[in-house]
PDB file of N, CA, C and O in Angstrom, chain B, residues numbered from 101:
ATOM      1  N   MET B 101      -3.023 -25.106   9.314  1.00  0.00           N
ATOM      2  CA  MET B 101      -4.443 -25.306  10.075  1.00  0.00           C
ATOM      3  C   MET B 101      -5.462 -25.728   9.486  1.00  0.00           C
ATOM      4  O   MET B 101      -5.734 -25.168   8.424  1.00  0.00           O
ATOM      5  N   ASN B 102      -6.007 -26.403   9.776  1.00  0.00           N
ATOM      6  CA  ASN B 102      -7.100 -26.862   8.578  1.00  0.00           C
ATOM      7  C   ASN B 102      -8.339 -27.108   9.328  1.00  0.00           C
ATOM      8  O   ASN B 102      -8.697 -28.283   9.403  1.00  0.00           O
ATOM      9  N   SER B 103      -9.135 -26.106   9.961  1.00  0.00           N
ATOM     10  CA  SER B 103     -10.330 -26.213  10.118  1.00  0.00           C
ATOM     11  C   SER B 103     -10.985 -25.069  10.166  1.00  0.00           C
ATOM     12  O   SER B 103     -10.547 -24.112   9.528  1.00  0.00           O
ATOM     13  N   ILE B 104     -12.356 -24.938  11.062  1.00  0.00           N
ATOM     14  CA  ILE B 104     -12.458 -23.666  11.706  1.00  0.00           C
ATOM     15  C   ILE B 104     -12.183 -23.242  12.590  1.00  0.00           C
ATOM     16  O   ILE B 104     -12.030 -24.091  13.468  1.00  0.00           O
ATOM     17  N   THR B 105     -11.965 -22.002  12.974  1.00  0.00           N
ATOM     18  CA  THR B 105     -12.068 -21.889  14.656  1.00  0.00           C
ATOM     19  C   THR B 105     -12.872 -20.761  15.217  1.00  0.00           C
ATOM     20  O   THR B 105     -12.768 -19.548  15.034  1.00  0.00           O
ATOM     21  N   GLU B 106     -13.413 -21.217  15.693  1.00  0.00           N
ATOM     22  CA  GLU B 106     -14.668 -20.098  17.189  1.00  0.00           C
ATOM     23  C   GLU B 106     -14.058 -18.992  17.975  1.00  0.00           C
ATOM     24  O   GLU B 106     -14.673 -18.116  18.583  1.00  0.00           O
ATOM     25  N   LYS B 107     -12.698 -19.154  17.880  1.00  0.00           N
ATOM     26  CA  LYS B 107     -12.088 -18.613  18.708  1.00  0.00           C
ATOM     27  C   LYS B 107     -11.409 -17.440  18.522  1.00  0.00           C
ATOM     28  O   LYS B 107     -11.309 -17.184  17.322  1.00  0.00           O
ATOM     29  N   ASN B 108     -10.789 -16.441  19.401  1.00  0.00           N
ATOM     30  CA  ASN B 108     -10.105 -15.479  18.787  1.00  0.00           C
ATOM     31  C   ASN B 108      -8.471 -15.821  18.060  1.00  0.00           C
ATOM     32  O   ASN B 108      -7.774 -16.757  18.453  1.00  0.00           O
ATOM     33  N   VAL B 109      -8.162 -15.110  17.232  1.00  0.00           N
ATOM     34  CA  VAL B 109      -7.056 -15.743  16.600  1.00  0.00           C
ATOM     35  C   VAL B 109      -6.321 -14.231  16.562  1.00  0.00           C
ATOM     36  O   VAL B 109      -6.815 -13.228  16.047  1.00  0.00           O
ATOM     37  N   PRO B 110      -4.801 -14.329  17.348  1.00  0.00           N
ATOM     38  CA  PRO B 110      -4.218 -13.056  17.008  1.00  0.00           C
ATOM     39  C   PRO B 110      -3.669 -12.707  15.935  1.00  0.00           C
ATOM     40  O   PRO B 110      -2.705 -13.363  15.540  1.00  0.00           O
ATOM     41  N   GLY B 111      -4.150 -11.553  15.164  1.00  0.00           N
ATOM     42  CA  GLY B 111      -3.606 -11.340  14.037  1.00  0.00           C
ATOM     43  C   GLY B 111      -4.777 -11.626  12.849  1.00  0.00           C
ATOM     44  O   GLY B 111      -4.539 -11.756  11.648  1.00  0.00           O
ATOM     45  N   ALA B 112      -5.775 -11.675  13.338  1.00  0.00           N
ATOM     46  CA  ALA B 112      -7.096 -12.390  12.483  1.00  0.00           C
ATOM     47  C   ALA B 112      -7.550 -10.789  12.139  1.00  0.00           C
ATOM     48  O   ALA B 112      -7.425  -9.890  12.970  1.00  0.00           O
ATOM     49  N   PRO B 113      -8.010 -10.616  10.993  1.00  0.00           N
ATOM     50  CA  PRO B 113      -8.943  -9.070  10.900  1.00  0.00           C
ATOM     51  C   PRO B 113     -10.084  -8.796  11.977  1.00  0.00           C
ATOM     52  O   PRO B 113     -10.422  -7.648  12.263  1.00  0.00           O
ATOM     53  N   PHE B 114     -10.557  -9.732  12.455  1.00  0.00           N
ATOM     54  CA  PHE B 114     -11.681  -9.588  13.339  1.00  0.00           C
ATOM     55  C   PHE B 114     -11.719 -10.276  14.787  1.00  0.00           C
ATOM     56  O   PHE B 114     -10.899 -11.174  14.978  1.00  0.00           O
ATOM     57  N   ASN B 115     -12.297 -10.052  15.470  1.00  0.00           N
ATOM     58  CA  ASN B 115     -12.741 -10.895  16.783  1.00  0.00           C
ATOM     59  C   ASN B 115     -14.075 -11.535  16.730  1.00  0.00           C
ATOM     60  O   ASN B 115     -15.038 -11.046  16.139  1.00  0.00           O
ATOM     61  N   ILE B 116     -14.079 -12.582  17.337  1.00  0.00           N
ATOM     62  CA  ILE B 116     -15.548 -13.633  17.424  1.00  0.00           C
ATOM     63  C   ILE B 116     -16.141 -12.503  17.809  1.00  0.00           C
ATOM     64  O   ILE B 116     -15.448 -11.827  18.569  1.00  0.00           O
ATOM     65  N   GLY B 117     -17.299 -12.025  17.513  1.00  0.00           N
ATOM     66  CA  GLY B 117     -18.713 -11.628  18.839  1.00  0.00           C
ATOM     67  C   GLY B 117     -18.647  -9.909  17.493  1.00  0.00           C
ATOM     68  O   GLY B 117     -19.512  -9.040  17.604  1.00  0.00           O
ATOM     69  N   ASP B 118     -17.976  -9.840  16.851  1.00  0.00           N
ATOM     70  CA  ASP B 118     -17.834  -8.447  16.070  1.00  0.00           C
ATOM     71  C   ASP B 118     -19.141  -8.607  15.099  1.00  0.00           C
ATOM     72  O   ASP B 118     -19.758  -9.442  14.439  1.00  0.00           O
ATOM     73  N   LYS B 119     -19.132  -7.043  15.520  1.00  0.00           N
ATOM     74  CA  LYS B 119     -20.728  -6.779  14.202  1.00  0.00           C
ATOM     75  C   LYS B 119     -20.108  -6.442  12.834  1.00  0.00           C
ATOM     76  O   LYS B 119     -19.474  -5.388  12.855  1.00  0.00           O
ATOM     77  N   VAL B 120     -20.132  -6.989  11.818  1.00  0.00           N
ATOM     78  CA  VAL B 120     -20.134  -6.869  10.865  1.00  0.00           C
ATOM     79  C   VAL B 120     -21.002  -6.565   9.190  1.00  0.00           C
ATOM     80  O   VAL B 120     -22.097  -7.076   8.956  1.00  0.00           O
ATOM     81  N   LYS B 121     -20.514  -5.966   8.516  1.00  0.00           N
ATOM     82  CA  LYS B 121     -21.372  -5.283   7.167  1.00  0.00           C
ATOM     83  C   LYS B 121     -21.141  -5.761   5.774  1.00  0.00           C
ATOM     84  O   LYS B 121     -19.985  -5.389   5.571  1.00  0.00           O
ATOM     85  N   VAL B 122     -21.476  -6.255   4.886  1.00  0.00           N
ATOM     86  CA  VAL B 122     -21.082  -6.996   4.200  1.00  0.00           C
ATOM     87  C   VAL B 122     -20.785  -5.654   2.686  1.00  0.00           C
ATOM     88  O   VAL B 122     -21.634  -5.433   1.822  1.00  0.00           O
ATOM     89  N   ILE B 123     -20.037  -5.283   2.724  1.00  0.00           N
ATOM     90  CA  ILE B 123     -20.228  -4.396   1.565  1.00  0.00           C
ATOM     91  C   ILE B 123     -19.811  -4.184   0.293  1.00  0.00           C
ATOM     92  O   ILE B 123     -20.147  -3.209  -0.379  1.00  0.00           O
ATOM     93  N   LYS B 124     -18.859  -5.340  -0.182  1.00  0.00           N
ATOM     94  CA  LYS B 124     -18.680  -5.567  -1.388  1.00  0.00           C
ATOM     95  C   LYS B 124     -18.515  -7.134  -1.647  1.00  0.00           C
ATOM     96  O   LYS B 124     -18.467  -7.981  -0.755  1.00  0.00           O
ATOM     97  N   ALA B 125     -18.404  -7.477  -3.599  1.00  0.00           N
ATOM     98  CA  ALA B 125     -17.897  -8.779  -3.288  1.00  0.00           C
ATOM     99  C   ALA B 125     -17.093  -8.835  -3.865  1.00  0.00           C
ATOM    100  O   ALA B 125     -17.180  -8.257  -4.949  1.00  0.00           O
ATOM    101  N   ALA B 126     -15.658  -9.633  -3.500  1.00  0.00           N
ATOM    102  CA  ALA B 126     -14.134  -9.244  -3.918  1.00  0.00           C
ATOM    103  C   ALA B 126     -14.335 -10.582  -4.995  1.00  0.00           C
ATOM    104  O   ALA B 126     -13.700 -10.421  -6.037  1.00  0.00           O
ATOM    105  N   ASP B 127     -15.113 -11.876  -4.918  1.00  0.00           N
ATOM    106  CA  ASP B 127     -15.029 -12.396  -6.277  1.00  0.00           C
ATOM    107  C   ASP B 127     -16.784 -13.366  -6.167  1.00  0.00           C
ATOM    108  O   ASP B 127     -17.944 -13.213  -5.784  1.00  0.00           O
ATOM    109  N   GLU B 128     -15.666 -14.581  -6.952  1.00  0.00           N
ATOM    110  CA  GLU B 128     -17.516 -15.175  -7.386  1.00  0.00           C
ATOM    111  C   GLU B 128     -17.610 -15.761  -6.354  1.00  0.00           C
ATOM    112  O   GLU B 128     -18.617 -16.468  -6.387  1.00  0.00           O
ATOM    113  N   THR B 129     -17.064 -15.846  -5.402  1.00  0.00           N
ATOM    114  CA  THR B 129     -17.552 -16.823  -4.502  1.00  0.00           C
ATOM    115  C   THR B 129     -18.544 -16.279  -3.178  1.00  0.00           C
ATOM    116  O   THR B 129     -19.130 -17.000  -2.370  1.00  0.00           O
ATOM    117  N   CYS B 130     -18.530 -14.912  -3.231  1.00  0.00           N
ATOM    118  CA  CYS B 130     -18.994 -14.289  -2.473  1.00  0.00           C
ATOM    119  C   CYS B 130     -20.559 -14.145  -2.349  1.00  0.00           C
ATOM    120  O   CYS B 130     -21.172 -13.774  -3.349  1.00  0.00           O
ATOM    121  N   ALA B 131     -21.203 -14.399  -1.253  1.00  0.00           N
ATOM    122  CA  ALA B 131     -22.518 -14.368  -1.282  1.00  0.00           C
ATOM    123  C   ALA B 131     -23.618 -13.142  -1.666  1.00  0.00           C
ATOM    124  O   ALA B 131     -24.238 -12.866  -0.639  1.00  0.00           O
ATOM    125  N   VAL B 132     -23.969 -12.489  -2.568  1.00  0.00           N
ATOM    126  CA  VAL B 132     -23.878 -11.482  -2.880  1.00  0.00           C
ATOM    127  C   VAL B 132     -25.535 -10.873  -2.375  1.00  0.00           C
ATOM    128  O   VAL B 132     -25.857  -9.695  -2.222  1.00  0.00           O
ATOM    129  N   GLN B 133     -26.605 -12.407  -2.149  1.00  0.00           N
ATOM    130  CA  GLN B 133     -27.762 -11.395  -1.767  1.00  0.00           C
ATOM    131  C   GLN B 133     -27.313 -11.451  -0.010  1.00  0.00           C
ATOM    132  O   GLN B 133     -28.194 -11.823   0.766  1.00  0.00           O
ATOM    133  N   PHE B 134     -25.713 -11.011   0.643  1.00  0.00           N
ATOM    134  CA  PHE B 134     -26.212 -10.234   2.088  1.00  0.00           C
ATOM    135  C   PHE B 134     -25.624  -9.314   1.608  1.00  0.00           C
ATOM    136  O   PHE B 134     -25.674  -8.499   2.528  1.00  0.00           O
ATOM    137  N   ILE B 135     -24.940  -8.715   0.583  1.00  0.00           N
ATOM    138  CA  ILE B 135     -24.214  -7.164   0.124  1.00  0.00           C
ATOM    139  C   ILE B 135     -25.345  -6.201   0.762  1.00  0.00           C
ATOM    140  O   ILE B 135     -26.412  -6.052   0.168  1.00  0.00           O
ATOM    141  N   GLY B 136     -25.005  -5.363   2.347  1.00  0.00           N
ATOM    142  CA  GLY B 136     -25.794  -4.156   2.659  1.00  0.00           C
ATOM    143  C   GLY B 136     -26.165  -4.852   3.901  1.00  0.00           C
ATOM    144  O   GLY B 136     -26.210  -4.200   4.944  1.00  0.00           O
ATOM    145  N   HIS B 137     -26.450  -6.176   3.894  1.00  0.00           N
ATOM    146  CA  HIS B 137     -26.652  -6.669   5.702  1.00  0.00           C
ATOM    147  C   HIS B 137     -25.270  -7.092   6.676  1.00  0.00           C
ATOM    148  O   HIS B 137     -24.160  -7.585   6.475  1.00  0.00           O
ATOM    149  N   GLN B 138     -25.825  -6.732   7.499  1.00  0.00           N
ATOM    150  CA  GLN B 138     -25.087  -7.550   8.835  1.00  0.00           C
ATOM    151  C   GLN B 138     -25.586  -8.200   9.173  1.00  0.00           C
ATOM    152  O   GLN B 138     -26.703  -8.666   8.948  1.00  0.00           O
ATOM    153  N   GLY B 139     -24.276  -8.499  10.274  1.00  0.00           N
ATOM    154  CA  GLY B 139     -24.268 -10.204  10.623  1.00  0.00           C
ATOM    155  C   GLY B 139     -23.189 -10.135  12.130  1.00  0.00           C
ATOM    156  O   GLY B 139     -22.677  -9.030  12.309  1.00  0.00           O
ATOM    157  N   VAL B 140     -22.882 -11.101  13.051  1.00  0.00           N
ATOM    158  CA  VAL B 140     -21.761 -11.158  13.452  1.00  0.00           C
ATOM    159  C   VAL B 140     -20.591 -12.232  13.323  1.00  0.00           C
ATOM    160  O   VAL B 140     -21.009 -13.363  13.075  1.00  0.00           O
ATOM    161  N   VAL B 141     -19.150 -12.099  13.445  1.00  0.00           N
ATOM    162  CA  VAL B 141     -19.096 -12.571  13.053  1.00  0.00           C
ATOM    163  C   VAL B 141     -18.379 -14.042  14.200  1.00  0.00           C
ATOM    164  O   VAL B 141     -18.042 -13.845  15.367  1.00  0.00           O
ATOM    165  N   SER B 142     -18.312 -15.085  13.667  1.00  0.00           N
ATOM    166  CA  SER B 142     -18.771 -16.814  14.714  1.00  0.00           C
ATOM    167  C   SER B 142     -17.416 -17.805  14.433  1.00  0.00           C
ATOM    168  O   SER B 142     -17.225 -18.848  15.058  1.00  0.00           O
ATOM    169  N   GLY B 143     -16.668 -17.374  13.559  1.00  0.00           N
ATOM    170  CA  GLY B 143     -15.080 -17.941  12.794  1.00  0.00           C
ATOM    171  C   GLY B 143     -14.401 -17.799  11.884  1.00  0.00           C
ATOM    172  O   GLY B 143     -14.822 -17.162  10.918  1.00  0.00           O
ATOM    173  N   PHE B 144     -13.232 -18.302  11.891  1.00  0.00           N
ATOM    174  CA  PHE B 144     -12.597 -17.669  11.034  1.00  0.00           C
ATOM    175  C   PHE B 144     -11.783 -19.646  10.450  1.00  0.00           C
ATOM    176  O   PHE B 144     -11.256 -20.533  11.122  1.00  0.00           O
ATOM    177  N   ASP B 145     -12.142 -19.511   8.749  1.00  0.00           N
ATOM    178  CA  ASP B 145     -12.028 -20.537   7.733  1.00  0.00           C
ATOM    179  C   ASP B 145     -10.754 -20.129   7.521  1.00  0.00           C
ATOM    180  O   ASP B 145     -10.359 -19.045   7.091  1.00  0.00           O
ATOM    181  N   TYR B 146      -9.790 -21.638   8.051  1.00  0.00           N
ATOM    182  CA  TYR B 146      -7.927 -22.070   7.537  1.00  0.00           C
ATOM    183  C   TYR B 146      -7.984 -23.024   6.431  1.00  0.00           C
ATOM    184  O   TYR B 146      -6.940 -23.339   5.860  1.00  0.00           O
ATOM    185  N   ARG B 147      -8.861 -23.404   6.158  1.00  0.00           N
ATOM    186  CA  ARG B 147      -9.091 -24.903   5.320  1.00  0.00           C
ATOM    187  C   ARG B 147      -8.477 -25.056   4.303  1.00  0.00           C
ATOM    188  O   ARG B 147      -8.223 -26.079   3.667  1.00  0.00           O
ATOM    189  N   GLY B 148      -8.058 -23.304   4.024  1.00  0.00           N
ATOM    190  CA  GLY B 148      -6.792 -23.593   2.935  1.00  0.00           C
ATOM    191  C   GLY B 148      -7.616 -23.735   1.295  1.00  0.00           C
ATOM    192  O   GLY B 148      -6.884 -23.873   0.315  1.00  0.00           O
ATOM    193  N   ALA B 149      -8.395 -23.711   1.196  1.00  0.00           N
ATOM    194  CA  ALA B 149      -8.984 -24.400   0.238  1.00  0.00           C
ATOM    195  C   ALA B 149      -8.950 -23.163  -1.621  1.00  0.00           C
ATOM    196  O   ALA B 149      -8.878 -23.331  -2.839  1.00  0.00           O
ATOM    197  N   VAL B 150      -9.042 -22.229  -0.788  1.00  0.00           N
ATOM    198  CA  VAL B 150      -8.979 -21.381  -1.859  1.00  0.00           C
ATOM    199  C   VAL B 150      -8.355 -19.678  -2.074  1.00  0.00           C
ATOM    200  O   VAL B 150      -8.679 -18.677  -2.713  1.00  0.00           O
ATOM    201  N   GLY B 151      -7.023 -20.191  -0.879  1.00  0.00           N
ATOM    202  CA  GLY B 151      -6.147 -19.122  -0.513  1.00  0.00           C
ATOM    203  C   GLY B 151      -6.014 -18.501   0.589  1.00  0.00           C
ATOM    204  O   GLY B 151      -5.491 -17.410   0.362  1.00  0.00           O
ATOM    205  N   GLN B 152      -6.241 -18.664   1.740  1.00  0.00           N
ATOM    206  CA  GLN B 152      -6.409 -18.702   2.861  1.00  0.00           C
ATOM    207  C   GLN B 152      -5.137 -18.555   2.985  1.00  0.00           C
ATOM    208  O   GLN B 152      -4.337 -18.825   2.089  1.00  0.00           O
ATOM    209  N   SER B 153      -4.700 -17.916   4.609  1.00  0.00           N
ATOM    210  CA  SER B 153      -3.661 -17.698   5.088  1.00  0.00           C
ATOM    211  C   SER B 153      -3.885 -17.278   6.080  1.00  0.00           C
ATOM    212  O   SER B 153      -4.700 -16.410   6.392  1.00  0.00           O
ATOM    213  N   TYR B 154      -2.653 -18.279   7.142  1.00  0.00           N
ATOM    214  CA  TYR B 154      -3.090 -17.577   8.530  1.00  0.00           C
ATOM    215  C   TYR B 154      -2.112 -16.834   9.543  1.00  0.00           C
ATOM    216  O   TYR B 154      -1.055 -17.303   9.965  1.00  0.00           O
ATOM    217  N   PRO B 155      -2.562 -15.800   9.806  1.00  0.00           N
ATOM    218  CA  PRO B 155      -3.894 -15.994  10.684  1.00  0.00           C
ATOM    219  C   PRO B 155      -4.541 -14.508  10.079  1.00  0.00           C
ATOM    220  O   PRO B 155      -5.743 -14.282  10.219  1.00  0.00           O
ATOM    221  N   GLY B 156      -3.658 -13.551   9.416  1.00  0.00           N
ATOM    222  CA  GLY B 156      -4.574 -13.101   8.487  1.00  0.00           C
ATOM    223  C   GLY B 156      -5.415 -12.641   7.483  1.00  0.00           C
ATOM    224  O   GLY B 156      -6.051 -11.619   7.225  1.00  0.00           O
ATOM    225  N   ASP B 157      -5.149 -14.024   6.875  1.00  0.00           N
ATOM    226  CA  ASP B 157      -6.313 -14.088   5.559  1.00  0.00           C
ATOM    227  C   ASP B 157      -7.237 -15.103   5.887  1.00  0.00           C
ATOM    228  O   ASP B 157      -6.947 -16.266   5.604  1.00  0.00           O
ATOM    229  N   PRO B 158      -8.237 -14.855   6.406  1.00  0.00           N
ATOM    230  CA  PRO B 158      -9.131 -16.690   6.515  1.00  0.00           C
ATOM    231  C   PRO B 158     -10.379 -16.007   5.619  1.00  0.00           C
ATOM    232  O   PRO B 158     -10.384 -14.920   5.041  1.00  0.00           O
ATOM    233  N   LEU B 159     -11.258 -16.853   5.690  1.00  0.00           N
ATOM    234  CA  LEU B 159     -12.504 -16.508   5.041  1.00  0.00           C
ATOM    235  C   LEU B 159     -13.013 -16.642   6.738  1.00  0.00           C
ATOM    236  O   LEU B 159     -12.858 -17.565   7.538  1.00  0.00           O
ATOM    237  N   VAL B 160     -13.663 -15.329   6.874  1.00  0.00           N
ATOM    238  CA  VAL B 160     -14.648 -14.751   7.545  1.00  0.00           C
ATOM    239  C   VAL B 160     -15.818 -16.018   7.914  1.00  0.00           C
ATOM    240  O   VAL B 160     -16.009 -16.730   6.928  1.00  0.00           O
ATOM    241  N   VAL B 161     -16.434 -16.327   8.848  1.00  0.00           N
ATOM    242  CA  VAL B 161     -17.601 -16.726   9.123  1.00  0.00           C
ATOM    243  C   VAL B 161     -18.186 -15.997   9.876  1.00  0.00           C
ATOM    244  O   VAL B 161     -17.712 -15.605  10.943  1.00  0.00           O
ATOM    245  N   VAL B 162     -19.918 -15.545   9.196  1.00  0.00           N
ATOM    246  CA  VAL B 162     -20.550 -14.524   9.734  1.00  0.00           C
ATOM    247  C   VAL B 162     -21.790 -14.787   9.678  1.00  0.00           C
ATOM    248  O   VAL B 162     -22.071 -14.945   8.490  1.00  0.00           O
ATOM    249  N   VAL B 163     -22.839 -14.943  10.432  1.00  0.00           N
ATOM    250  CA  VAL B 163     -24.077 -15.283  10.841  1.00  0.00           C
ATOM    251  C   VAL B 163     -24.581 -14.064  10.916  1.00  0.00           C
ATOM    252  O   VAL B 163     -24.544 -13.221  11.811  1.00  0.00           O
ATOM    253  N   ILE B 164     -25.200 -14.080   9.550  1.00  0.00           N
ATOM    254  CA  ILE B 164     -26.556 -12.995   9.290  1.00  0.00           C
ATOM    255  C   ILE B 164     -28.137 -13.723   9.628  1.00  0.00           C
ATOM    256  O   ILE B 164     -28.478 -14.819   9.182  1.00  0.00           O
ATOM    257  N   GLY B 165     -28.757 -13.082  10.271  1.00  0.00           N
ATOM    258  CA  GLY B 165     -30.001 -13.807  10.467  1.00  0.00           C
ATOM    259  C   GLY B 165     -30.490 -15.527  11.059  1.00  0.00           C
ATOM    260  O   GLY B 165     -30.046 -16.268  11.935  1.00  0.00           O
ATOM    261  N   HIS B 166     -31.070 -15.581  10.543  1.00  0.00           N
ATOM    262  CA  HIS B 166     -30.424 -17.109  10.407  1.00  0.00           C
ATOM    263  C   HIS B 166     -29.473 -18.308   9.392  1.00  0.00           C
ATOM    264  O   HIS B 166     -29.834 -19.484   9.349  1.00  0.00           O
ATOM    265  N   ALA B 167     -28.690 -17.989   8.898  1.00  0.00           N
ATOM    266  CA  ALA B 167     -28.106 -18.350   7.597  1.00  0.00           C
ATOM    267  C   ALA B 167     -26.328 -17.302   8.200  1.00  0.00           C
ATOM    268  O   ALA B 167     -26.121 -16.222   8.752  1.00  0.00           O
ATOM    269  N   SER B 168     -25.528 -18.338   7.713  1.00  0.00           N
ATOM    270  CA  SER B 168     -24.382 -17.944   7.909  1.00  0.00           C
ATOM    271  C   SER B 168     -23.636 -18.377   6.696  1.00  0.00           C
ATOM    272  O   SER B 168     -23.856 -19.473   6.180  1.00  0.00           O
ATOM    273  N   SER B 169     -22.578 -17.366   6.139  1.00  0.00           N
ATOM    274  CA  SER B 169     -21.982 -17.610   5.171  1.00  0.00           C
ATOM    275  C   SER B 169     -20.417 -17.195   5.071  1.00  0.00           C
ATOM    276  O   SER B 169     -20.248 -16.641   6.157  1.00  0.00           O
ATOM    277  N   SER B 170     -19.695 -17.168   4.672  1.00  0.00           N
ATOM    278  CA  SER B 170     -17.801 -16.578   4.883  1.00  0.00           C
ATOM    279  C   SER B 170     -17.666 -15.948   3.968  1.00  0.00           C
ATOM    280  O   SER B 170     -18.148 -16.022   2.838  1.00  0.00           O
ATOM    281  N   PHE B 171     -16.835 -15.133   4.531  1.00  0.00           N
ATOM    282  CA  PHE B 171     -16.404 -13.391   3.427  1.00  0.00           C
ATOM    283  C   PHE B 171     -14.997 -13.629   3.563  1.00  0.00           C
ATOM    284  O   PHE B 171     -14.699 -14.584   4.281  1.00  0.00           O
ATOM    285  N   TRP B 172     -14.185 -13.062   3.106  1.00  0.00           N
ATOM    286  CA  TRP B 172     -12.847 -12.121   2.755  1.00  0.00           C
ATOM    287  C   TRP B 172     -13.250 -11.117   3.218  1.00  0.00           C
ATOM    288  O   TRP B 172     -14.199 -10.392   2.916  1.00  0.00           O
ATOM    289  N   LYS B 173     -12.178 -11.053   4.307  1.00  0.00           N
ATOM    290  CA  LYS B 173     -11.859  -9.437   5.003  1.00  0.00           C
ATOM    291  C   LYS B 173     -12.415  -8.124   3.892  1.00  0.00           C
ATOM    292  O   LYS B 173     -13.263  -7.266   4.137  1.00  0.00           O
ATOM    293  N   GLU B 174     -11.802  -8.276   2.921  1.00  0.00           N
ATOM    294  CA  GLU B 174     -11.950  -7.212   2.399  1.00  0.00           C
ATOM    295  C   GLU B 174     -13.576  -6.859   1.597  1.00  0.00           C
ATOM    296  O   GLU B 174     -13.675  -5.877   0.861  1.00  0.00           O
ATOM    297  N   GLU B 175     -14.881  -7.873   1.880  1.00  0.00           N
ATOM    298  CA  GLU B 175     -15.569  -7.578   1.607  1.00  0.00           C
ATOM    299  C   GLU B 175     -16.424  -6.861   2.721  1.00  0.00           C
ATOM    300  O   GLU B 175     -17.337  -6.079   2.459  1.00  0.00           O
ATOM    301  N   LEU B 176     -15.995  -7.243   4.098  1.00  0.00           N
ATOM    302  CA  LEU B 176     -16.927  -6.517   5.087  1.00  0.00           C
ATOM    303  C   LEU B 176     -15.926  -5.976   6.240  1.00  0.00           C
ATOM    304  O   LEU B 176     -14.762  -6.195   6.577  1.00  0.00           O
ATOM    305  N   GLU B 177     -17.352  -4.875   6.807  1.00  0.00           N
ATOM    306  CA  GLU B 177     -16.500  -3.576   7.358  1.00  0.00           C
ATOM    307  C   GLU B 177     -16.978  -3.612   8.828  1.00  0.00           C
ATOM    308  O   GLU B 177     -18.077  -4.130   9.031  1.00  0.00           O
ATOM    309  N   LEU B 178     -16.539  -3.305   9.487  1.00  0.00           N
ATOM    310  CA  LEU B 178     -16.962  -3.398  11.324  1.00  0.00           C
ATOM    311  C   LEU B 178     -17.847  -2.147  11.475  1.00  0.00           C
ATOM    312  O   LEU B 178     -17.555  -1.009  11.105  1.00  0.00           O
ATOM    313  N   VAL B 179     -19.030  -2.569  12.109  1.00  0.00           N
ATOM    314  CA  VAL B 179     -20.098  -1.827  12.354  1.00  0.00           C
ATOM    315  C   VAL B 179     -19.326  -1.014  13.803  1.00  0.00           C
ATOM    316  O   VAL B 179     -18.522  -1.524  14.583  1.00  0.00           O
ATOM    317  N   LYS B 180     -19.750   0.049  13.819  1.00  0.00           N
ATOM    318  CA  LYS B 180     -19.065   0.531  15.222  1.00  0.00           C
ATOM    319  C   LYS B 180     -20.574   0.833  15.700  1.00  0.00           C
ATOM    320  O   LYS B 180     -21.542   1.388  15.181  1.00  0.00           O
ATOM    321  N   GLU B 181     -20.372   0.341  16.670  1.00  0.00           N
ATOM    322  CA  GLU B 181     -21.454   0.614  17.751  1.00  0.00           C
ATOM    323  C   GLU B 181     -21.422   2.355  18.179  1.00  0.00           C
ATOM    324  O   GLU B 181     -20.453   3.094  18.350  1.00  0.00           O
ATOM    325  N   VAL B 182     -22.733   2.604  18.254  1.00  0.00           N
ATOM    326  CA  VAL B 182     -23.144   3.962  18.481  1.00  0.00           C
ATOM    327  C   VAL B 182     -23.308   4.183  20.129  1.00  0.00           C
ATOM    328  O   VAL B 182     -24.279   3.608  20.621  1.00  0.00           O
ATOM    329  N   SER B 183     -22.539   4.884  20.953  1.00  0.00           N
ATOM    330  CA  SER B 183     -22.915   5.399  22.402  1.00  0.00           C
ATOM    331  C   SER B 183     -24.271   6.065  22.600  1.00  0.00           C
ATOM    332  O   SER B 183     -24.599   6.479  23.712  1.00  0.00           O
TER     333      SER B 183
END
């Protein structure tokens, strides 16, 4: 796979539309200004340029406010909705 997909992928760490929080930087590629912020998963990047693997280890594309950035699954935490 060599593109960003905006559909759910069986075996991916999150689903499209999941609310997540950026919890840490796993490496130097992390947009550290987003640590502590919440956003919504909008896609999965499997282009393979930095070690992604299909389906379980993509870069996870997250929209935070008016910006978007890509994160490793280890950098994100699912936000549980309070009912």
